[in-house]
N, C-alpha and C positions, 0 to 999 in steps of 0.2 A: 203633394209636397215635391217642389220640382230641386233641379239639381242646386240652383242657387240658394234656395231655404234651407237645404240639408247642409251646403258648404257652410253657410252662416252659424246655423245651430253648432256645427262639428266646431268652427274655431270659437263660438262663445263657450262652448264645453271645454276645449283645450285650456283657453285662458282662464276660466272660472276655478271657483272652490269646490264645485260640486263633485264628488268620486264615485257617484252612478248616475244614469239618466236612462229612463224606460220608454219608448214612446209606442203606443198601439194605436194606429189609425186605419181602419177599413180594413185593407189586405197588408198593410204596411208595419212591420213591427220592426223595433230599432232598440238595441241597447248598448250602452256604453258605460266602461267602467276604467279607473283610474286604479284600483284595488289590483293586488297580487294576482289574485285568481278570481276571474269573474264565475258566470254562471257557466253549466257546460251548454253547448251549441246543441248537441243531439244526447238522448239519451242511449248508452250501448246497448246494443239489442241481445237478447241472451239465445244464446244458439244451444240448439238442442245436443246431449252430450251423444256421442254414439263410440261403443267399444268394439274398438276391430280386434278381432282374434286371428291371431297368427301362428304357424306352427314354428317352433323353435326347432333348428337345424341342428344336432350335434357340430362342435367343430374340432376335428382331430388335430392336434398340433404336431408336427414333425421337425427335429431339431435340424439346424442350420448346418450345413456341412462345414467342417473348420477348414479353414485355409492351411495350406502348408508354408509358413515362414521358415523353415528352415533352411532354404536355400536364399534368402534374402539377406542381405547384410547390412549393416548397419549403415554403412554408406549410401546405399540407395534408399534407405528411408529418410537420412538427412537430406540427400538430393531432391526429394520430393520438395521440401523448404516448407516456409509459413505464408499463409494466404493474407494478404490487407483487405477487408471486410468493408463493404459500404457501410457508413452509419447512419445513412438517411436513405429514404426512397426519393429517386429525382432521375434526372438526364445527364449522363456521362459525358464531361468532354476533355479529351487527351490532351488537348493543348489550348491554352489561353485565349486565341482567335483563331478562324478560320485560317489564315492566312501565315501563322506561326508553327514552328515546328512541333513536334509533340515533346511534353514533359521528359517522358523516360521512354524506351524499347527496350526489346527483349537483349539482353546481354550488358544492359547498362548498368553501373555501380551505383546504390542508392546509400545514404547514409541517414539517419534517424532525422525526421524533419524535412527530409529531401520531399516535395511537392510531386505527387506522382500523377494527378488528373484533378477535376473540379466535378461536383456535383450540382446540378440546378435544383434547388426544392423552393418552389412558389417565390421564383422569381429571384431567389437569393443565390449567389455563389459561393460553394463551400469547399474550401482546398481540402483533399485526402493527402495527407501526410504520412509516410513510411514511419513505424513504430519500430523498423530493425535497420539495421546494416546488412547489405549482401548485395547478391546480383538477381536482376530481373530474370529470371527463368520463363516465365510465361505471362503474357497479358489475357486473362478470360474474358473481356467485354471488347465490343468493339464502340469507335465514337458515336456518340449520340444514343447509345442504347439507355432503354429505360433499367434502371437497377431497384433492386427491393433492399430492403433492410437486412443486413447480414448477407448478401451474398458476396461473394469472392471476387475480387477485382483483379489481384495480381498475385501472383507466385513467387516469392524471393527465398533463396537460398543461400 
């Protein structure tokens, strides 16, 4: 069977009402199916199970040292602020285009809904907006960084 004959056979099968077709000729085997689940290509190989014996070492747990928070004021804790995290995985852009200024920089005031950056995911540009009002105290990413879901992008106090 040459390529032209095979191509014609495939076209007839595709256009026809036959659901399954099988051809065995010399060393050539062909199976076609329009059903949801065809026959398996190969039988799975049975693998011998081997038991692996390992010696379990006891783990001793030690309590973590406690942080002394007596010298930390409530203002210092509040000054740390809240982070704005990435809702998706993608590439960060701090401006709308390379020749435009950044959306926000450290020290800028932000209001709820202000655009902070853009995350490109699957060729779609997603604006990341602030969900709180305050001052940007820290930008935790660089332009064109790849960010993960939940990664902190900005700190706002």
